[in-house]
LUMGULUM-159444 format. One record per residue (C-alpha): x, y, z; residue number from 0; residue in three letters. Coordinates in Angstrom, 2 decimals, padded with zeros to 5 digits. Layout:
{xx: X&yy: Y&zz: Z&resi: NUM&resn: ALA};
...
This chain:
{xx: -000.07&yy: 000.05&zz: 000.40&resi: 0&resn: MET};
{xx: 003.08&yy: 002.27&zz: 000.40&resi: 1&resn: ASN};
{xx: 004.43&yy: 001.72&zz: -003.11&resi: 2&resn: SER};
{xx: 000.71&yy: 002.04&zz: -004.58&resi: 3&resn: SER};
{xx: 000.34&yy: 005.44&zz: -001.94&resi: 4&resn: ARG};
{xx: 003.73&yy: 006.81&zz: -003.53&resi: 5&resn: HIS};
{xx: 002.46&yy: 005.58&zz: -007.08&resi: 6&resn: LEU};
{xx: -000.31&yy: 007.22&zz: -007.05&resi: 7&resn: PHE};
{xx: 000.29&yy: 010.00&zz: -005.58&resi: 8&resn: PHE};
{xx: 003.21&yy: 011.69&zz: -007.92&resi: 9&resn: THR};
{xx: 002.39&yy: 009.36&zz: -011.43&resi: 10&resn: SER};
{xx: -001.91&yy: 009.04&zz: -010.57&resi: 11&resn: GLY};
{xx: -004.05&yy: 006.42&zz: -010.57&resi: 12&resn: TYR};
{xx: -004.81&yy: 006.05&zz: -013.82&resi: 13&resn: LYS};
{xx: -001.22&yy: 005.93&zz: -015.52&resi: 14&resn: ALA};
{xx: 000.02&yy: 003.80&zz: -012.44&resi: 15&resn: THR};
{xx: -000.57&yy: -000.17&zz: -013.66&resi: 16&resn: SER};
{xx: -000.73&yy: -002.72&zz: -011.09&resi: 17&resn: MET};
{xx: 002.78&yy: -004.01&zz: -012.48&resi: 18&resn: GLY};
{xx: 004.44&yy: -000.59&zz: -011.64&resi: 19&resn: GLU};
{xx: 002.91&yy: -001.27&zz: -008.26&resi: 20&resn: ILE};
{xx: 004.33&yy: -004.58&zz: -008.00&resi: 21&resn: ALA};
{xx: 007.90&yy: -004.45&zz: -009.19&resi: 22&resn: GLY};
{xx: 007.60&yy: -001.12&zz: -006.21&resi: 23&resn: HIS};
{xx: 006.75&yy: -003.29&zz: -003.94&resi: 24&resn: SER};
{xx: 009.46&yy: -006.00&zz: -005.46&resi: 25&resn: SER};
{xx: 006.78&yy: -008.19&zz: -005.23&resi: 26&resn: VAL};
{xx: 005.60&yy: -010.24&zz: -008.31&resi: 27&resn: ALA};
{xx: 002.59&yy: -008.94&zz: -009.91&resi: 28&resn: VAL};
{xx: 000.96&yy: -012.60&zz: -009.47&resi: 29&resn: GLY};
{xx: 001.17&yy: -012.09&zz: -005.67&resi: 30&resn: THR};
{xx: -000.37&yy: -008.30&zz: -005.58&resi: 31&resn: LEU};
{xx: -003.29&yy: -010.40&zz: -007.41&resi: 32&resn: TYR};
{xx: -003.23&yy: -012.60&zz: -004.06&resi: 33&resn: ASN};
{xx: -004.13&yy: -009.05&zz: -002.07&resi: 34&resn: TYR};
{xx: -005.45&yy: -006.97&zz: -004.17&resi: 35&resn: PHE};
{xx: -008.07&yy: -007.85&zz: -007.25&resi: 36&resn: LYS};
{xx: -007.15&yy: -004.34&zz: -008.99&resi: 37&resn: SER};
{xx: -005.52&yy: -000.57&zz: -008.77&resi: 38&resn: LYS};
{xx: -009.09&yy: 000.58&zz: -007.85&resi: 39&resn: GLY};
{xx: -008.65&yy: -001.96&zz: -004.07&resi: 40&resn: GLU};
{xx: -005.81&yy: -000.85&zz: -003.86&resi: 41&resn: ILE};
{xx: -007.28&yy: 002.73&zz: -003.63&resi: 42&resn: MET};
{xx: -009.85&yy: 001.81&zz: -001.49&resi: 43&resn: LEU};
{xx: -007.45&yy: 000.65&zz: 001.08&resi: 44&resn: ALA};
{xx: -005.35&yy: 003.56&zz: 001.30&resi: 45&resn: ILE};
{xx: -009.16&yy: 005.88&zz: 001.05&resi: 46&resn: THR};
{xx: -010.30&yy: 004.03&zz: 003.73&resi: 47&resn: ASN};
{xx: -007.13&yy: 004.00&zz: 006.24&resi: 48&resn: GLU};
{xx: -007.41&yy: 007.58&zz: 005.92&resi: 49&resn: ASP};
{xx: -010.50&yy: 008.34&zz: 006.72&resi: 50&resn: ALA};
{xx: -010.33&yy: 006.53&zz: 010.04&resi: 51&resn: THR};
{xx: -010.00&yy: 009.78&zz: 011.99&resi: 52&resn: ASP};
{xx: -013.03&yy: 011.54&zz: 009.98&resi: 53&resn: LEU};
{xx: -015.74&yy: 008.07&zz: 012.07&resi: 54&resn: PHE};
{xx: -013.96&yy: 008.71&zz: 015.73&resi: 55&resn: VAL};
{xx: -017.44&yy: 009.86&zz: 017.14&resi: 56&resn: PRO};
{xx: -018.37&yy: 013.17&zz: 018.61&resi: 57&resn: VAL};
{xx: -017.16&yy: 012.82&zz: 022.85&resi: 58&resn: SER};
{xx: -020.58&yy: 014.12&zz: 024.85&resi: 59&resn: SER};
{xx: -018.78&yy: 016.64&zz: 026.53&resi: 60&resn: SER};
{xx: -017.64&yy: 017.79&zz: 022.70&resi: 61&resn: GLU};
{xx: -021.20&yy: 017.44&zz: 021.94&resi: 62&resn: MET};
{xx: -022.72&yy: 020.64&zz: 025.41&resi: 63&resn: ASP};
{xx: -019.19&yy: 022.53&zz: 025.07&resi: 64&resn: ALA};
{xx: -019.86&yy: 023.60&zz: 021.57&resi: 65&resn: LEU};
{xx: -022.28&yy: 025.04&zz: 019.37&resi: 66&resn: SER};
{xx: -024.27&yy: 023.19&zz: 016.89&resi: 67&resn: VAL};
{xx: -022.26&yy: 025.15&zz: 013.93&resi: 68&resn: GLU};
{xx: -019.11&yy: 024.34&zz: 015.18&resi: 69&resn: ASP};
{xx: -019.63&yy: 020.52&zz: 016.02&resi: 70&resn: LEU};
{xx: -020.38&yy: 020.95&zz: 011.84&resi: 71&resn: ILE};
{xx: -017.57&yy: 022.51&zz: 011.29&resi: 72&resn: TRP};
{xx: -015.36&yy: 021.09&zz: 013.72&resi: 73&resn: GLN};
{xx: -016.08&yy: 017.41&zz: 011.20&resi: 74&resn: PHE};
{xx: -016.22&yy: 019.43&zz: 008.59&resi: 75&resn: THR};
{xx: -012.75&yy: 020.40&zz: 009.05&resi: 76&resn: ASP};
{xx: -011.17&yy: 017.11&zz: 009.63&resi: 77&resn: LYS};
{xx: -012.62&yy: 016.00&zz: 005.86&resi: 78&resn: LEU};
{xx: -010.75&yy: 018.86&zz: 004.22&resi: 79&resn: ILE};
{xx: -008.28&yy: 018.07&zz: 005.95&resi: 80&resn: GLY};
{xx: -008.77&yy: 014.30&zz: 005.17&resi: 81&resn: PHE};
{xx: -009.26&yy: 015.29&zz: 001.07&resi: 82&resn: ILE};
{xx: -006.33&yy: 018.00&zz: 001.21&resi: 83&resn: SER};
{xx: -003.68&yy: 014.91&zz: 001.96&resi: 84&resn: ALA};
{xx: -004.56&yy: 013.98&zz: -001.40&resi: 85&resn: TYR};
{xx: -002.75&yy: 016.04&zz: -004.34&resi: 86&resn: PRO};
{xx: -005.43&yy: 018.36&zz: -005.85&resi: 87&resn: ARG};
{xx: -004.51&yy: 016.49&zz: -009.79&resi: 88&resn: GLU};
{xx: -005.80&yy: 013.12&zz: -007.34&resi: 89&resn: LEU};
{xx: -009.07&yy: 014.10&zz: -005.96&resi: 90&resn: VAL};
{xx: -009.54&yy: 015.30&zz: -009.71&resi: 91&resn: LYS};
{xx: -008.90&yy: 011.64&zz: -011.59&resi: 92&resn: GLU};
{xx: -010.70&yy: 009.83&zz: -008.45&resi: 93&resn: LEU};
{xx: -013.90&yy: 012.25&zz: -009.11&resi: 94&resn: ILE};
{xx: -013.56&yy: 011.22&zz: -012.83&resi: 95&resn: GLY};
{xx: -013.39&yy: 007.54&zz: -012.16&resi: 96&resn: VAL};
{xx: -016.91&yy: 007.54&zz: -011.17&resi: 97&resn: PHE};
{xx: -017.75&yy: 007.84&zz: -014.82&resi: 98&resn: TRP};
{xx: -014.40&yy: 005.84&zz: -015.93&resi: 99&resn: ASP};
{xx: -016.13&yy: 002.64&zz: -017.00&resi: 100&resn: GLU};
{xx: -014.04&yy: -000.49&zz: -015.67&resi: 101&resn: GLY};
{xx: -013.98&yy: 001.25&zz: -012.58&resi: 102&resn: GLN};
{xx: -016.99&yy: 000.02&zz: -010.81&resi: 103&resn: GLU};
{xx: -015.26&yy: -000.88&zz: -007.53&resi: 104&resn: ASN};
{xx: -013.27&yy: 001.85&zz: -006.88&resi: 105&resn: LEU};
{xx: -016.74&yy: 004.10&zz: -007.86&resi: 106&resn: SER};
{xx: -017.97&yy: 001.92&zz: -005.48&resi: 107&resn: ASN};
{xx: -016.15&yy: 001.85&zz: -002.99&resi: 108&resn: GLY};
{xx: -015.98&yy: 005.21&zz: -002.75&resi: 109&resn: LEU};
{xx: -019.69&yy: 006.31&zz: -002.87&resi: 110&resn: THR};
{xx: -019.43&yy: 003.33&zz: 000.42&resi: 111&resn: SER};
{xx: -017.13&yy: 005.49&zz: 002.29&resi: 112&resn: LEU};
{xx: -019.67&yy: 008.45&zz: 001.26&resi: 113&resn: ASP};
{xx: -022.69&yy: 006.93&zz: 002.90&resi: 114&resn: ILE};
{xx: -020.81&yy: 006.60&zz: 006.40&resi: 115&resn: ARG};
{xx: -019.20&yy: 009.66&zz: 005.83&resi: 116&resn: ILE};
{xx: -023.21&yy: 010.96&zz: 005.71&resi: 117&resn: MET};
{xx: -024.02&yy: 008.41&zz: 008.27&resi: 118&resn: SER};
{xx: -022.49&yy: 009.72&zz: 010.52&resi: 119&resn: GLN};
{xx: -022.87&yy: 013.50&zz: 010.36&resi: 120&resn: ILE};
{xx: -026.33&yy: 012.50&zz: 010.26&resi: 121&resn: THR};
{xx: -026.30&yy: 010.88&zz: 014.22&resi: 122&resn: GLN};
{xx: -024.63&yy: 013.49&zz: 015.08&resi: 123&resn: MET};
{xx: -027.71&yy: 015.72&zz: 014.41&resi: 124&resn: LEU};
{xx: -030.08&yy: 013.27&zz: 015.54&resi: 125&resn: ARG};
{xx: -028.30&yy: 013.31&zz: 018.76&resi: 126&resn: ILE};
{xx: -028.56&yy: 017.59&zz: 018.64&resi: 127&resn: LEU};
{xx: -032.22&yy: 017.36&zz: 017.76&resi: 128&resn: LYS};
{xx: -032.82&yy: 014.31&zz: 020.16&resi: 129&resn: GLU};
{xx: -031.37&yy: 017.76&zz: 022.17&resi: 130&resn: SER};
{xx: -033.20&yy: 020.46&zz: 021.23&resi: 131&resn: GLY};
{xx: -030.34&yy: 021.71&zz: 019.43&resi: 132&resn: ARG};
{xx: -032.12&yy: 021.75&zz: 015.99&resi: 133&resn: VAL};
{xx: -035.31&yy: 022.53&zz: 014.89&resi: 134&resn: LYS};
{xx: -037.77&yy: 019.89&zz: 015.48&resi: 135&resn: GLU};
{xx: -038.71&yy: 019.63&zz: 012.21&resi: 136&resn: GLU};
{xx: -035.31&yy: 019.12&zz: 011.02&resi: 137&resn: THR};
{xx: -034.95&yy: 015.72&zz: 008.99&resi: 138&resn: ASP};
{xx: -031.19&yy: 014.73&zz: 009.74&resi: 139&resn: PRO};
{xx: -030.43&yy: 012.58&zz: 006.63&resi: 140&resn: GLU};
{xx: -031.50&yy: 015.69&zz: 004.53&resi: 141&resn: ILE};
{xx: -029.22&yy: 017.89&zz: 006.10&resi: 142&resn: VAL};
{xx: -026.48&yy: 015.16&zz: 006.39&resi: 143&resn: ALA};
{xx: -026.87&yy: 015.04&zz: 002.63&resi: 144&resn: LEU};
{xx: -026.77&yy: 018.63&zz: 002.27&resi: 145&resn: ALA};
{xx: -023.78&yy: 019.28&zz: 004.37&resi: 146&resn: LEU};
{xx: -022.33&yy: 016.80&zz: 002.97&resi: 147&resn: TYR};
{xx: -023.18&yy: 017.94&zz: -001.22&resi: 148&resn: GLY};
{xx: -021.94&yy: 021.67&zz: -000.28&resi: 149&resn: MET};
{xx: -019.30&yy: 019.78&zz: 001.14&resi: 150&resn: ALA};
{xx: -018.10&yy: 017.61&zz: -002.22&resi: 151&resn: THR};
{xx: -019.13&yy: 020.54&zz: -004.07&resi: 152&resn: THR};
{xx: -016.67&yy: 023.23&zz: -002.79&resi: 153&resn: ALA};
{xx: -013.78&yy: 020.08&zz: -002.74&resi: 154&resn: VAL};
{xx: -014.38&yy: 019.66&zz: -007.00&resi: 155&resn: MET};
{xx: -014.58&yy: 023.24&zz: -006.69&resi: 156&resn: TRP};
{xx: -010.79&yy: 023.63&zz: -005.90&resi: 157&resn: TYR};
{xx: -009.53&yy: 019.77&zz: -007.49&resi: 158&resn: SER};
{xx: -010.09&yy: 021.71&zz: -011.29&resi: 159&resn: VAL};
{xx: -010.13&yy: 025.40&zz: -009.86&resi: 160&resn: ASP};
{xx: -006.15&yy: 025.75&zz: -010.45&resi: 161&resn: SER};
{xx: -005.96&yy: 029.53&zz: -008.60&resi: 162&resn: GLU};
{xx: -008.78&yy: 027.75&zz: -005.98&resi: 163&resn: ARG};
{xx: -006.63&yy: 027.80&zz: -002.62&resi: 164&resn: THR};
{xx: -007.57&yy: 025.01&zz: -000.28&resi: 165&resn: LEU};
{xx: -008.12&yy: 027.93&zz: 002.26&resi: 166&resn: GLU};
{xx: -010.37&yy: 029.94&zz: 000.08&resi: 167&resn: GLU};
{xx: -012.27&yy: 027.00&zz: 000.14&resi: 168&resn: THR};
{xx: -012.74&yy: 026.24&zz: 003.96&resi: 169&resn: GLN};
{xx: -013.29&yy: 029.77&zz: 004.36&resi: 170&resn: GLU};
{xx: -016.46&yy: 029.08&zz: 001.48&resi: 171&resn: THR};
{xx: -017.34&yy: 026.07&zz: 003.26&resi: 172&resn: ILE};
{xx: -017.86&yy: 027.46&zz: 006.57&resi: 173&resn: ALA};
{xx: -019.61&yy: 030.45&zz: 005.29&resi: 174&resn: ALA};
{xx: -022.22&yy: 027.58&zz: 003.54&resi: 175&resn: MET};
{xx: -022.15&yy: 026.30&zz: 006.73&resi: 176&resn: ILE};
{xx: -023.04&yy: 029.56&zz: 008.57&resi: 177&resn: GLY};
{xx: -025.34&yy: 029.93&zz: 006.31&resi: 178&resn: HIS};
{xx: -026.84&yy: 026.97&zz: 006.80&resi: 179&resn: PHE};
{xx: -027.10&yy: 026.37&zz: 010.56&resi: 180&resn: CYS};
{xx: -028.65&yy: 029.89&zz: 010.43&resi: 181&resn: ARG};
{xx: -032.40&yy: 027.40&zz: 008.76&resi: 182&resn: GLY};
{xx: -031.79&yy: 024.44&zz: 011.34&resi: 183&resn: ILE};
{xx: -031.38&yy: 026.29&zz: 014.52&resi: 184&resn: LEU};
{xx: -034.17&yy: 027.33&zz: 016.81&resi: 185&resn: PRO};
{xx: -034.11&yy: 031.23&zz: 017.62&resi: 186&resn: ASP};
{xx: -032.16&yy: 031.84&zz: 020.06&resi: 187&resn: GLY};
{xx: -030.73&yy: 027.88&zz: 019.48&resi: 188&resn: GLY};
{xx: -026.94&yy: 027.82&zz: 019.66&resi: 189&resn: SER};
């Protein structure tokens, strides 16, 4: 996986072959295929390993101490940190993988990761709703989908616009979260 990470990060996903990964790893190609059926499986293993910090539950003391907006931002900031660890061109390439034929396993795996991330946000919102910190009519799943959609759209913008900095992307996401939260919080809530 270290060799794959290095090659994906330096050469790109599409330009890296299983043969190159095997050679860089000093193993036979057949041996590599005993562990991974495709480079998509390797990329998924890497992203799943990198995403572990996203799934650390928010502690009850953090939940009580932070405003709803800060809780959402804290999670979103972890998501941005996860994505920004990848070279911009690799992020752009992986976004494009969803439309590439023959990459169904990687696309499905990345979608599964998206679903796990949205589930984490949904769970946090359910807890906030149960404690009365968001409006009663708030649907945690819909709100999680909207928040995740905003964040991923900003990240896509970052990946395709070489002039756009990560800091500008973070500022955009923070502003979107702020505007969004004013719509789900009870009057005077935080």
